[in-house]
N, C-alpha and C positions, 0 to 999 in steps of 0.2 A: 299417755298416748305415745305410741312408738313413732320414730322418725318416718317409717314407712306409712303409717296411718296418717300422719300429718301431711306428708307429700301427696298421698292419694286424695285427701280432703281438698287440698289446695288445687289439685288438678280437676277434681270433680266440680269445683266452683270456678274454674278457669281463672284462678288467682284473683278473684274479685269478691267483694262483700256480697253475700247472698241477699242482703236486705236493700242496700242502697246502690250497689254496683261499682263502687270505687275499686280500682285496680291497685294491687299492692305496690306496683311500680310508681303509681301516682302518689301513694302515701310515703313511699321510701322505706318500707319495712314489711315484713310478713304481718298478716292480720291475726286476729284472735280467733278462738274457737268458742262458739256459744253452744250450750246444751239447750236445744229448742224447748224441750220439756225440761225445766230446771231440775237439777239433781235434788234440790230441796223439796220438789213437788213430785218426787218419785221417778224422775227421768233417768234413763240408763246412760252409762258411759260407753256408748257404742256408735259406730259410724252413722247409722240411720237417724240418730238424735243430734248429730253435730251439724252446725252451720258455720261455715267460714265467714267471718264478718269483721268489719272495722271496729275499732275501739268505741267510737261514738255510738254506733248502732247497738253494740253489746251493752253499753251503759244505759241507753234509752230503753232497751227491752227489759233489762234487769231480770228479775225472777218472775215476771208476769206470766201467768198461765191460766187461760180460760178457754180450753179447747172446744167446748160445746156452745160457745156464745158467739153472737155476731161481733162482739167486742173482743176479738182475738187477733193475735199476730198470725200472719200468713207464713207458711213454710215455703221457702223458695223452690223446693222440688216437687213435693206431691200436690201442692195447691196450684191452681191455674191462676197465676197473678194477673194475666190479661183479662180475665173475666171480672176482676175487682178494681183495676185501675189502668189508666193509659198515660203514656208520655205525651205531653203537649209540645208543640213546636217551640215554645218559649223555655223549655227545660223543666217545667213543673209537672208533677204527677197530678192527675185528676182522678178522683175516686168515682167508681161506677156503682159501688155497693156500700152499704153501711159498714161492712167489714173492711172494705178498702179505705173508707174514711178513717176508721179507727186505726188501721195499720199505718197509714201515712202519718196520722197525727201522733201516735204513740212513739214511732221511730223518728219523728221530725224529718221526714223524707223530703220536705219542701223547704228545708233551711236554706238560706241564701247561698251558702257555699256549694251545696249540692246542686241547686238549680243552675248556678254559674258553671259548675263542672259539667253538667249534662249539656248545657248550651255549647260549651267549648268542644265537647266530644261530638256533638251533632255537626258543628262547624268543620271539625277535622275530618269527619266522615264524608261530608259534602266535598271538601277539597280533595280528599283521596279519590272519591268517585269521579270527580272532574278530571283528575290526572289520568285515571284509568281510561276514561272516555277519550281524552286527548291522545293517549298512546295508541288506542285502537284506530282513531281517525288518521293519525300519522302513518301507521302501518299500512292502512288501506291506500293512502295517498302515495306512499313509496312504491307500493306494488303497481299502482296505475302508472307512475313515472317509469318504472322498469319496463312495463309493457310498451309504453310509447317509445322509449329509447330502443327497445328491441325491434319495433316496427320500423322506426327510422333507419336503423342499421340494415334491415332486410330490404328496404326500398332504395338504398343508395345504388348508383350505377356500379356494376361489378361486384356487388355484395354477394351474389350467388356464386361467383367464380372463386371467391376466397376460401 
């Protein structure tokens, strides 16, 4: 794999594991490349068959390949993951289908460290959104203060003469 191919793959997956979502900055290193259809099962060494993923997910997936079964791994891009599983508020993934159940189990996507990671990410997103909301509220408040000050200046005796 060329440096350009690797860079493109990382960007395509937004620097996150395609299976569990862990960001490479949180891992402290670049992630691995999984051949979705294993090369030992006839998978090609080309971008459409590559998944940027963490070491743990790559190990859990291994050379598993059952593409026409409900007991299959979901591909992060062509498969509609949201129709197979959802993220609960407690950080755990809940399966919606038999394939989702298999996918979550095979990749150990509800291991304690990942659930804690997702909970922390949710908490940080809420804090970020709270900060954004506060900035918007303060901006509106400052604008109202400017208008009041302007009105006060306009109503002072002799303000029109200045």
